[in-house]
C-alpha positions as CSV (number, residue, x, y, z in Angstrom):
1,M,-18.0,-23.8,-4.8
2,L,-20.3,-21.9,-2.5
3,D,-22.6,-20.5,-5.1
4,G,-26.1,-20.2,-3.6
5,I,-24.9,-19.8,0.0
6,R,-25.8,-16.4,1.5
7,V,-23.7,-15.2,4.4
8,L,-24.8,-12.3,6.6
9,D,-21.7,-10.8,8.2
10,V,-22.9,-8.7,11.1
11,A,-19.6,-8.9,13.0
12,T,-16.8,-6.4,13.6
13,L,-13.0,-6.3,13.7
14,A,-11.2,-9.5,12.8
15,A,-12.0,-13.1,13.7
16,A,-15.6,-13.4,12.7
17,P,-15.5,-11.1,9.6
18,L,-12.4,-13.0,8.4
19,A,-14.3,-16.3,8.5
20,A,-16.9,-14.7,6.3
21,T,-14.2,-13.4,4.0
22,Y,-12.9,-17.0,3.4
23,L,-16.4,-18.1,2.4
24,G,-16.7,-15.2,0.0
25,E,-13.5,-16.1,-1.8
26,F,-15.2,-19.3,-3.0
27,G,-18.5,-17.9,-4.2
28,A,-20.7,-17.3,-1.1
29,D,-22.8,-14.2,-1.4
30,V,-21.5,-12.2,1.7
31,I,-23.5,-9.2,2.9
32,K,-21.6,-7.1,5.4
33,V,-24.0,-5.3,7.8
34,E,-22.6,-2.2,9.5
35,Q,-23.8,0.6,11.7
36,P,-24.5,3.7,9.6
37,Q,-22.3,5.8,11.8
38,G,-18.7,4.8,11.1
39,G,-19.3,1.1,10.3
40,D,-16.9,-1.7,11.3
41,P,-14.1,-0.2,13.4
42,I,-11.6,-2.1,11.3
43,R,-12.2,0.5,8.6
44,K,-10.1,2.8,10.7
45,W,-7.8,0.1,12.2
46,G,-4.1,0.0,11.4
47,A,-2.4,1.5,8.4
48,Q,-4.3,4.1,6.3
49,K,-3.7,5.6,2.9
50,D,-5.6,8.8,2.2
51,G,-8.0,7.9,5.0
52,V,-8.7,4.4,3.6
53,G,-8.0,1.5,5.9
54,L,-5.7,-1.0,4.2
55,M,-6.8,-4.0,6.4
56,W,-10.4,-3.2,5.7
57,K,-9.8,-3.3,2.0
58,S,-8.5,-6.9,2.4
59,I,-11.0,-8.2,5.0
60,G,-13.9,-6.6,3.2
61,R,-13.0,-8.2,-0.2
62,N,-15.9,-9.8,-2.1
63,K,-18.5,-8.5,0.3
64,K,-21.6,-6.3,-0.3
65,A,-21.7,-3.5,2.2
66,I,-25.0,-2.3,3.7
67,T,-25.9,-0.3,6.8
68,L,-28.6,-1.0,9.4
69,D,-28.9,0.7,12.7
70,L,-29.3,-2.3,14.9
71,R,-29.9,0.0,17.9
72,T,-33.4,0.7,16.5
73,E,-36.2,-1.8,16.2
74,E,-36.7,-1.1,12.6
75,G,-33.1,-1.8,11.9
76,R,-33.3,-5.0,13.8
77,E,-36.5,-6.0,12.0
78,L,-34.7,-5.6,8.7
79,M,-31.9,-7.7,10.0
80,R,-34.3,-10.4,11.0
81,G,-35.7,-10.3,7.4
82,L,-32.3,-10.8,5.9
83,A,-31.4,-13.6,8.4
84,A,-34.6,-15.4,7.4
85,K,-33.3,-15.4,3.8
86,S,-29.7,-16.4,4.6
87,D,-27.8,-19.6,5.2
88,V,-25.2,-18.3,7.6
89,V,-25.2,-15.4,10.1
90,V,-21.9,-14.3,11.5
91,V,-21.8,-12.3,14.8
92,N,-19.5,-11.4,17.6
93,T,-21.8,-9.2,19.7
94,R,-21.9,-10.1,23.4
95,P,-24.6,-12.7,24.1
96,H,-26.8,-10.6,26.4
97,T,-26.9,-7.8,23.8
98,L,-28.1,-10.2,21.1
99,R,-30.8,-11.6,23.4
100,K,-31.9,-8.1,24.3
101,W,-32.1,-7.2,20.6
102,E,-33.9,-10.5,19.8
103,L,-31.2,-11.3,17.3
104,D,-29.9,-14.4,19.1
105,Y,-29.9,-17.8,17.5
106,E,-33.1,-18.9,19.3
107,R,-35.0,-16.0,17.8
108,L,-33.5,-16.0,14.3
109,S,-33.8,-19.8,13.9
110,A,-37.5,-19.7,14.8
111,D,-38.0,-17.9,11.4
112,N,-35.3,-19.9,9.6
113,P,-34.8,-23.5,11.1
114,G,-31.9,-24.2,8.7
115,L,-30.0,-21.2,9.8
116,I,-26.3,-21.6,10.8
117,M,-25.2,-18.9,13.2
118,L,-21.5,-18.5,13.8
119,H,-20.9,-16.7,17.1
120,I,-17.3,-15.7,17.9
121,T,-16.7,-14.1,21.3
122,G,-13.7,-13.5,23.5
123,Y,-14.5,-16.2,26.0
124,G,-17.2,-18.4,24.5
125,L,-21.0,-18.7,25.1
126,G,-20.7,-20.5,28.4
127,G,-18.8,-20.0,31.6
128,P,-18.5,-17.0,34.0
129,K,-16.7,-14.8,31.5
130,S,-19.1,-15.4,28.6
131,D,-20.5,-11.9,28.6
132,Q,-17.1,-10.1,29.1
133,P,-15.5,-8.2,26.1
134,G,-12.4,-9.9,24.7
135,F,-9.8,-9.3,22.0
136,G,-7.1,-11.4,20.4
137,T,-4.5,-10.1,22.8
138,L,-6.3,-11.7,25.7
139,G,-6.6,-14.9,23.8
140,E,-2.9,-14.9,23.1
141,A,-2.3,-14.4,26.8
142,M,-4.7,-16.9,28.2
143,S,-4.1,-19.6,25.6
144,G,-0.5,-20.0,26.9
145,F,1.1,-18.5,23.8
146,A,2.6,-15.4,25.4
147,H,4.0,-17.5,28.3
148,V,6.1,-19.7,26.0
149,T,7.1,-17.0,23.5
150,G,10.2,-14.8,23.9
151,Q,13.7,-15.0,25.2
152,P,14.4,-16.9,28.4
153,D,15.3,-13.8,30.4
154,G,12.6,-11.6,28.7
155,P,8.9,-11.0,29.3
156,P,6.0,-13.0,27.9
157,T,5.7,-11.9,24.3
158,L,2.7,-11.0,22.2
159,P,2.7,-11.4,18.4
160,P,2.6,-8.1,16.3
161,F,-0.3,-9.4,14.3
162,M,-3.8,-10.8,14.9
163,L,-2.8,-14.4,15.7
164,A,-5.6,-15.5,18.0
165,D,-8.2,-13.9,15.7
166,G,-6.7,-15.5,12.6
167,V,-6.6,-19.0,14.2
168,A,-10.1,-18.6,15.4
169,S,-11.3,-17.5,12.0
170,L,-9.9,-20.6,10.3
171,N,-11.6,-22.9,12.9
172,A,-14.8,-20.9,12.3
173,A,-14.7,-21.3,8.5
174,Y,-14.3,-25.1,8.6
175,A,-17.0,-25.3,11.4
176,V,-19.4,-23.5,9.1
177,M,-18.6,-25.9,6.2
178,M,-19.2,-28.9,8.5
179,A,-22.5,-27.4,9.6
180,L,-23.5,-26.8,6.0
181,Y,-22.7,-30.4,5.1
182,H,-24.6,-31.7,8.1
183,R,-27.6,-29.6,7.1
184,D,-27.6,-30.1,3.4
185,V,-26.4,-33.6,3.1
186,H,-27.7,-35.2,6.2
187,G,-30.8,-33.0,6.7
188,G,-29.5,-32.1,10.1
189,G,-31.0,-28.6,10.4
190,G,-29.3,-25.5,11.6
191,Q,-26.6,-25.0,14.1
192,L,-25.3,-22.5,16.6
193,I,-21.4,-22.5,16.4
194,D,-19.6,-21.3,19.5
195,I,-16.0,-20.3,19.0
196,N,-13.9,-18.1,21.2
197,L,-10.4,-16.5,20.9
198,I,-8.7,-18.8,23.5
199,D,-9.6,-22.5,22.6
200,P,-8.4,-22.6,19.0
201,L,-4.9,-21.2,19.8
202,S,-4.7,-23.4,22.9
203,R,-5.2,-26.4,20.7
204,L,-2.0,-25.6,18.8
205,L,-0.2,-25.2,22.1
206,E,-1.5,-28.5,23.5
207,Q,1.9,-30.1,24.0
208,S,2.6,-27.7,26.9
209,V,-0.5,-29.0,28.6
210,L,0.4,-32.6,27.8
211,M,3.8,-32.1,29.4
212,Y,2.4,-30.6,32.5
213,D,-0.4,-33.2,32.8
214,Q,1.9,-36.2,32.4
215,L,5.3,-35.0,33.5
216,G,4.6,-32.0,35.8
217,I,6.7,-29.8,33.6
218,I,5.7,-26.2,32.8
219,Q,7.2,-25.1,29.5
220,Q,9.3,-22.0,29.7
221,R,10.4,-19.4,27.1
222,N,13.4,-20.5,25.1
223,G,13.8,-18.0,22.3
224,N,13.7,-19.6,18.8
225,R,14.6,-23.0,20.2
226,W,12.0,-25.7,20.7
227,D,12.5,-28.6,23.1
228,I,11.5,-31.3,20.6
229,S,14.3,-30.8,18.0
230,A,17.8,-29.4,17.5
231,P,19.2,-27.7,15.6
232,R,16.2,-25.3,15.3
233,N,16.8,-21.6,15.2
234,T,17.5,-18.5,13.2
235,Y,21.1,-17.9,12.2
236,E,22.8,-14.7,11.0
237,T,24.8,-14.8,7.8
238,K,28.0,-13.0,6.8
239,D,26.1,-10.4,4.8
240,G,23.8,-9.5,7.7
241,R,20.9,-11.6,6.6
242,W,19.2,-14.4,8.5
243,L,18.1,-17.9,7.7
244,A,15.9,-20.3,9.6
245,M,16.8,-24.0,9.8
246,S,15.0,-27.0,11.3
247,G,16.3,-30.4,12.1
248,S,12.9,-31.8,13.2
249,A,13.4,-34.9,11.2
250,P,16.4,-36.9,12.5
251,T,17.8,-37.5,9.0
252,V,17.7,-33.7,8.2
253,A,19.8,-33.0,11.3
254,L,22.4,-35.5,10.3
255,R,22.5,-34.1,6.7
256,A,22.9,-30.6,8.2
257,F,26.0,-31.7,10.1
258,R,27.5,-33.2,7.0
259,A,26.7,-30.1,4.9
260,I,28.6,-27.8,7.2
261,G,31.6,-30.1,7.3
262,R,30.9,-31.7,10.7
263,A,30.3,-35.3,9.6
264,D,32.0,-36.3,12.9
265,L,28.9,-35.1,14.7
266,A,26.6,-37.3,12.5
267,D,28.5,-40.3,13.9
268,D,28.7,-39.1,17.5
269,P,25.9,-40.7,19.7
270,D,25.6,-37.4,21.6
271,F,24.6,-35.6,18.4
272,S,23.2,-38.3,16.2
273,D,20.6,-39.5,18.7
274,P,17.6,-37.0,18.7
275,Q,17.0,-37.2,22.4
276,R,20.6,-37.0,23.4
277,R,21.1,-34.1,21.0
278,L,18.3,-32.1,22.7
279,E,20.4,-32.2,25.9
280,R,23.1,-30.4,23.9
281,A,20.8,-28.1,22.0
282,A,22.9,-25.0,22.8
283,E,26.1,-26.6,21.6
284,T,24.3,-27.9,18.5
285,D,23.0,-24.4,17.7
286,K,26.5,-22.9,18.2
287,V,28.0,-25.4,15.7
288,V,25.5,-24.4,13.1
289,A,25.7,-20.7,13.9
290,D,29.5,-20.7,13.7
291,W,29.3,-22.1,10.2
292,V,26.4,-19.9,8.9
293,I,28.1,-16.7,10.0
294,T,31.0,-17.5,7.6
295,Q,28.6,-17.7,4.6
296,T,26.5,-15.2,2.7
297,L,22.8,-16.0,2.7
298,E,22.9,-17.1,-0.9
299,D,25.9,-19.4,-0.4
300,A,24.5,-21.0,2.8
301,L,21.2,-21.7,1.2
302,A,22.9,-23.1,-1.8
303,V,24.7,-25.6,0.4
304,F,21.7,-26.5,2.3
305,D,19.6,-26.9,-0.8
306,R,22.2,-29.2,-2.4
307,E,22.3,-31.4,0.7
308,S,18.5,-31.4,1.2
309,V,18.6,-29.6,4.5
310,A,15.4,-27.8,5.5
311,A,16.4,-24.1,5.5
312,A,14.8,-20.9,4.3
313,P,15.5,-17.1,4.3
314,V,13.9,-14.9,6.9
315,Y,12.0,-12.4,4.8
316,D,10.7,-8.9,5.3
317,S,7.5,-7.9,3.3
318,S,9.5,-6.6,0.3
319,Q,11.5,-9.8,0.0
320,L,8.3,-11.9,0.5
321,I,6.4,-10.4,-2.4
322,D,9.6,-10.5,-4.6
323,D,10.3,-14.2,-4.1
324,E,10.5,-16.1,-7.3
325,H,8.7,-19.2,-6.0
326,L,5.8,-17.2,-4.5
327,R,5.5,-15.1,-7.7
328,D,5.3,-18.2,-9.8
329,R,2.5,-19.5,-7.6
330,G,0.6,-16.2,-7.8
331,V,0.4,-15.8,-4.0
332,Y,-0.2,-12.1,-4.3
333,V,-2.5,-10.5,-6.8
334,N,-3.2,-6.9,-7.8
335,V,-6.9,-5.9,-7.5
336,P,-8.4,-2.7,-9.0
337,D,-10.1,-0.4,-6.5
338,S,-12.1,2.8,-6.9
339,E,-10.4,4.4,-3.8
340,L,-6.8,3.2,-4.1
341,D,-6.6,2.6,-7.9
342,D,-5.3,-0.9,-7.1
343,M,-3.8,-2.9,-4.2
344,R,-1.8,-6.0,-3.9
345,V,-3.4,-8.6,-1.6
346,Q,-2.8,-12.3,-0.9
347,A,-4.9,-14.6,-3.1
348,P,-7.2,-17.2,-1.5
349,V,-5.0,-19.8,0.2
350,P,-6.7,-23.2,-0.5
351,R,-6.1,-24.4,-4.0
352,F,-8.4,-26.9,-5.7
353,S,-7.8,-28.8,-9.0
354,G,-11.2,-27.8,-10.5
355,V,-12.2,-24.4,-9.0
356,E,-10.3,-21.3,-8.1
357,G,-11.0,-18.9,-5.3
358,K,-10.9,-15.3,-6.4
359,V,-10.8,-11.7,-5.2
360,S,-13.5,-10.0,-7.3
361,H,-13.2,-6.6,-5.5
362,L,-11.7,-5.1,-2.3
363,G,-13.6,-3.8,0.7
364,P,-16.4,-1.5,-0.5
365,K,-17.4,1.9,0.8
366,L,-19.7,2.1,3.8
367,G,-23.3,1.2,2.7
368,E,-22.3,0.9,-1.0
369,H,-24.7,-1.9,-1.6
370,T,-27.6,-1.0,0.8
371,N,-30.1,-0.1,-2.0
372,E,-29.2,-3.2,-4.0
373,V,-29.5,-5.7,-1.1
374,L,-32.7,-4.2,0.4
375,T,-34.3,-4.3,-3.1
376,D,-33.1,-7.7,-4.3
377,V,-33.3,-9.6,-1.0
378,L,-36.2,-7.9,0.9
379,G,-38.1,-6.5,-2.1
380,L,-38.2,-2.9,-0.7
381,G,-39.1,-0.2,-3.1
382,R,-37.2,3.1,-3.7
383,G,-39.6,5.1,-1.6
384,A,-39.3,2.8,1.4
385,I,-35.5,2.8,1.2
386,D,-35.4,6.6,0.9
387,D,-37.6,6.9,4.0
388,L,-35.3,4.6,6.0
389,R,-32.3,6.6,4.9
390,A,-34.0,9.9,5.8
391,R,-34.7,8.6,9.3
392,G,-31.2,7.3,9.8
393,I,-32.1,3.6,9.9
394,I,-29.8,2.9,7.0
């Protein structure tokens, strides 16, 4: 789908490189630019096997890896040359550093007016915090997520995965596609796309702001419950497993009552009316929990499936990859790799009727494609490349 689109991924860690990864899964030619000394820190981030970063192997999928020392003018000039021949440049460097290096959008677009630059930062390109460093943890805190997550008597709770980065990366990927459409279909020229780690996650939490704005209510932590529907929780089964169930649709909640042998509640105005049931959410949850604990997970799910109640098992990673439904859909694929032999990663998520996304290879070694890219894209000869390497520019 994206054949012919060249993406220069000059970013580090998670959000911005992830956006480039999504584009690469559907055919974009993604060139990953890293510092010669160590490369992207995500190579050493999280779980390792024999010194190889597992997260890097996934985020670096389908990318060509080159090195350029952007702290040198020669490295920056090579970067400008690549940007002049690219459709998209992805960065997450602080704005003042890009300006100092003359790698900002104003400078690069002077050579390439159709250039789309995606700039992801902690706080965005405007405002008093725009030049401060930021990570997903801060976005999860400032977006309001941590405040509403956790048990009522517990502390604000952060997710054990890169939530803010992930949400920002998805916003970024579709923003790039809109900018490409605007440029290529409407002749609208290039764009500078400004995305931070707070706004995208805040958008998903907007109801808490709406409640405060219109009702003066500040949403509080409420465990697994949600103040828009009941029952809605995780429930332990007789065999020590857990299932999640949601009664978000009024008809589903009534079916749940009938499924667990409490048809009387489906006819009781205090439980059949969604708003009145919210006032008795704790009692509603207890009714469901008291029934689920008498069932094995398999038996409880069989009842809920038969009665069309929205319920699902709570999986750990081993159960996730062994699920029959997910296996049938090919959600996880094994990809050969020169360093790990092979590794199972999640396949591209969007599914199209005519074209498939693919994982052609996992994250390459540092600088693995430097010679290829500098030769094919910039036309440098072997002697020039050897000289750059000897002087530490690449």
